[in-house]
N, C-alpha and C positions, 0 to 999 in steps of 0.2 A: 605785511610782507616780512618774512624772516630772512636775515642774512647771517649765515653760519660763518664763524671766524675761528681760526686756529692760530694761537700764538706759537711761533716756531722757536722763540727764545723767551726765557723767563722775564727778561726786561723789556720785551715788546709791549707797546701800549695799544689798547683797544681804540678803534676809531671813536671820535667824540662828536656828537651832534650838540653844538654849543647851546643852541636855543631851540625850543619846540617850534616846529614849522620850518626850520632851516632846511634848504634843499641838500646841502652837502654835509658830510661828516669829515672832520679833520683827520688827516693821516699824519703819523709821527715818525720821525727818523729813529731807527734802532741803533744808529752808529753816528760817530762824529767823523766828519771829513771836510776838507777844504775844496771849494770850487774856485779855481783860479779865475781871474778876470777874463771875460770873453770866452770862457770854456764851459763845458757841461760834464756832469757826472751822474751815474746811476746811484741813487740813494735808496737803501733798503728799509723796509718797514718791519720786517720780522713777522709778517702775517701771511697766512693763506686764507682765501675766502672761497665760499661756495655760494655763488650767485643763484637766485631762484630761476627756475626754468622761464625762458622767454624774456630775460633781462640781460643787460650789459652793465659794467661798471665804467664810469667816466672819471678819469683822474684829471682834475682841473687845478689851475694855479690858485694861490691864496693872494688876495688883492693887496694885503699889507706888505707881503714880501716883494711883490712887484713894484709897488709905489715907493717903498722906503729903501729897497736894496737892488732893484733891477733883476730879481730872481723870479723865474717863471718856469712852467712845465714846457719843455722843448716841443714835444709832440702833442700839444694841447688841442682838444682833450685826448689824453691817452686812453686807449680802450682796453678793458679787461673783458675777454669773451667769457660767456657762461661756462664753458668747459675747462677753462684754465685753472689749474690747481697749484701752480708754483708760487713762490714768494712774490708778493706785490712789491714792485720797485717803482721809483719815480725818477724820470730823467729831468733833472733840474739844469737850467742854463743860467749863467751869470752874465747879464748884459752890461754890467757896470765895469768901471775901470780899476776896481780894487777887488782883491780876493775876498771870498765870503766863506765863513765857517758855519757849516751845518752842525749844530750841537745835538747830542743824543737827546731824544725826547722832544725835539723841536717840531712844531707843526709845520709840515713842509708842503702839503697839498690838501685837496679835499676830494672825497669820493662821492659821486652822485650815481645812484642806481636808476636806470631808465628802462622802460619797456622797449622791446625790439619787435617790430612787426615782422611777420613771416611773409616774404615777398616771392611771388611767382614771376619768373622772367619769361617774357613773350617776345620773340623776335618778329619784327614787322618790316615791311618794305618802305614805309614812310611814317613820320610822326605828325601829329596834329599841328597845324599852323596856329600861331598866336600873334598878337600885336607886337610883342617884343621880338619874336623870331630869334635870330642868332646874335643879337646885340649883347655883348658880354661886359668884360671889365670896364668900369667907368662909364657905361652907357647911360646911366641915369643922372650923371653930373655930380657936382660937389656942393652946389648951393640951390 
């Protein structure tokens, strides 16, 4: 599968798949900015991508930023639709009690490309009964 990428800025870094077989490709910040404690900011990558037909891009958190600093992707996973051609931005939230500085060229998130099934919607008068039925949040217990 080919992912076409355009650098919008000379100093934008291409996504990086750290190890062969990794699901995600690291995305890098093209700018420096501070995310205040308990706040969120849009961090730009300086990249435009052209996803292959029938795919989506999922922007996911980096586990190290989450564990060490309380930084994660607010709308996780963020979705990049196949037809989007604007700059890829990442909405980062700082869950910690201290300000966090995003440095230029810092790994801020990861991009995973997934296949998207084409779904046909069918309106029905009833849905099939199951053992679970309408049991929702917490219905399976915690232990």
